[in-house]
N, C-alpha and C positions, 0 to 999 in steps of 0.2 A: 490455583483452580479458578475456572471462570465464575463470575458472580451469578447469583440466582436471577438477577435482573439485568438484562443486556444494556439498560440505560443508566445503570448505577454510576454515579460520579461521587467522588470523595468531596467532603466539604472543604478540602484543601484545593480543589480545582477551580479555575477561573474560566468562565465562558467569555470569549472575546469576539466581538462583532467588528470586523474590519470594514473600512469605508466602502469597499467594493462589494459588500454583501456576503463575504465569506466568513463563516464561523469557525472558530477553533476553541479547543479547551486546553488549558495549560496548567502545569503544576511544577513547582520548584523554581529555584532562582540560581541554578548553577551557571557556570561560564560557558558551557556548551549546550546548545539547544538541539535536541533530537526531534525533528519534525516528522511525524508519522503520517504516511499517505496510504490510505486503504485501497482495497481492490474494488471490483465492480459490484460485489455483493456485500460491501462493508459500510463503514461510517465511522465517525469519531468514537463511537461506543465499542469498537472492536478491540481496543487495546488496554483493557484494565490491568492485565498482568504486566504489561510493558511499562505502564505508568508507575506501578509500584517498584519494579526492578530498577528502572532508570533513576527515579528520584532518590531511592535509597542509596544508589551508588554515587550521588552527587550531581547528576545531570538534570537539566530542565527538560521536561517531557511536554511536547505539543502535538496535538492531533487535529487534523482538519476534517471538516465535512467537504468533500469534493463538491463542486457546483452542482446544485440540484438535489443533493443529499441532505438529510437532517435539517439543520438550521441555516444552510447556505443557499443563497439565491442561485438560480441556474444561469447559464450563459448561452448566447447564440452568436455565431454557430458553435455547436458543441464539438470541439476538436481539440487536439493536443496543444496546439499553439495557444488556444484560449484557456485551456486548463493551466498551462505554465504561467500565463499572464495573470490568472486569478490567484496563483500561489505567490506571486512576487511581493504583494504587500505583507504577507505573513512573514516572509524571509526578511524583508526590510525592517519590520518591527523588531525582530529578534536581533538583527545586526545593529539596529539603532540603539539597542540597550547594551551594546558592547559584547554580545555573545558570538561565538562561532556557531555555524549551523551545519548539522549533519542530517541528510535526508535518509529516512528509513521507509522505503517504498515497497509495498507488497503487491505483486501481480500488476494490475493496471496502474496502481500507485507507483510501482517501479518504473513503469513507462513514463509517467508524469515526471518522475525524478530525472530520468534521462533527458526528456524534453526541456525541463527547467535548467539543467546544467548546460545544455547546448545554447539556451537563450541568455543565461546570466551566470556564467561560470564563476565570476568573482564573488558571488553571493553564497557559494556552496563550498564548504570545506571538506566534505567527504560524503560517501553514500553507502548504505547497505541496501542491496537490491535482492529482494526475497521473492522467490517463485515467479520470476518474470523473464522477459526476453527482449532483445533489441528490435524485434519486428514481430508482426502477427500474421499467421496464416500464409497463404500463397499469393503470389502476384498475379491474381486472376480474378477478374470482376465477377464471373459466374460463381466461383467458389465463395467469395465474400458475400455475395447476395444470398446464396443458399445457406451459409452459416448463420447469418442474421435471421433469415426467415425461419429456420429450424428452432432457434432459441426464442423467438417472439411468438411462434405459433400458439403456445399455450395461453398467452395473454390475449391473442386474437380470438381464441375460443372461449374467452370469458373467465379464465382462471386468474386468481389474484397472486401477487408475489408471495403472500403467506402460504398459499396452497402449493406454490412451486418450490419454495425454499427448501423443504425437507429433502426432496429428491435431488435438487441441485447440490446441496451441501454433501449429502451422502456420496455423490459421485466424485467429490473432490478430495475427501479425506482418506486417510489410510484405512485398511480393512479393520484394524483393531483400535481405531480412534476412540478415546473415552466417550461414553454416552453423554456425560454432562457437557463436554466440549462441543460435541455435535449439536446438542440442543442449544447451546449458547450461540454458535455460529448460525444456526437456523433462525433464531430470534433476530439476530442482527440483520440477516439478509431479508427477512420478512418485512422489514421497515423501509426497504428501498422503494422509492416511488416508481411505478411502472413506466411512466414517461421518461424518467431519468435513465432507467435500465435500458430502454430502447435507444436513447441517444448515446449512451456510453458504448453499447454494442456497435453502433455505426461508427463511432470514433475509433474503437479498438481495431477494427479490421483495416483501418487506413494507417496504422502506426508503423513507422520504419525509421529507426535511428542507427542502423548498422554502420553507416558511413561515418558516424560521429564517435564510435567507440575508441578509435585510436587517439582521439584528441582529448580524452578524459585524463586530467592531470592531477587528480586528488585521490586519496586512499579510498579504495572500493572493496567491499566484501560482497561476493556473489554467493547467496545462501540458498541452496537447493534442498528439496525434500526427497527422500528415497523413493516414495511412492507417488510423487507428483506427476500426474499424466497431463496436466495443463502446461507446465513449464518443466519439462523433463530434465533430470540432472545433466544429461549429456549436452543439452542445449545451453544450460547455464555454464557448464564448464567451458564450452567453446566461446561463449560470450566473455567470460573472465579472461580467457587467453588472448582476446583481442583488445583488452583494456590494459595499458601499461601499468605493471606493478600490482594488478588486482589480485585479491585472494579468492580462492574458491573453497567452499565447504559444503558438504552434503550431510544433512541431519538424518540419522537413522530412524525408521519407524514413523515417519510423518508423511503426509500428503501435501496438498496444495495450501492448506490453511495452517501452516506450522505454528504461527504466533498464537492461534487459539487452540489447536490440537494438543500440542505439547509445549506450553509456554516456558517451562523451566529449561528445556533443551534450547529453545529458540533464544531465550534471554541470555543464557550462558554464552552462546556464540556471539551475540551482538555485544555484550559487555566485554568479552575478551578483545574483540576488535577495537572497541572504543577505548579501552584501557591502554592499548598499545599505541594508538594513533592520536587520541584526544583525551589524555589523562586529566582528571580534575582533582585528584588527591595524590 
């Protein structure tokens, strides 16, 4: 179940501030580090159920604040090359401690994972790509400009992220998503700085790693949600088909925010993948 406070951290968690200004929180000392990369409406606080499940199974759980989120410094320019570069010291720290690294990227975080693999494949042992895609939108400047304008218009009109969050989250989850899960996801999104949200949107519409899919040479799980309108199951299934050896799985009864909507279903799928490809016990 989601915690009553979206910023709850266990006293077993360690806040790590990396030299480049990126903040992570980590728990556990297992030989495989699962590094969790949140979406545009997230933050390191989005993963409490995954921290519990991963560490109980013997993995080390690590979650970052993407640049400009939470405790992390922003970057300029704000683009996927910069986001992957910002992630590099996090992966280096885990590898330097002798651990294998698996990226668990949700939505925009799944795009960061793909960009990071393209930039530093030797640092990444595997990936779980959740509710994401290898490219965003249409190859058309007008479409991209209109997309960003529509999503930033409420901010331009004076609304806060907290005021926007409830409607945005409701539009992403399954029709019967648990009320406490929706409330939790809404609290997490309400904390996103508006300037960071704007910057992330501009980066999002320029993402395209389709040409790199065939070169991914590590175990990959493409994890879709039955009711996900942002990263439709058909899109994720096609993406998985282009990655050599990738697995595809669709979770029933969830939308775009599977890790928060139905964490038990999400965790079971992730742990099944990890146990087969990255066993720790």
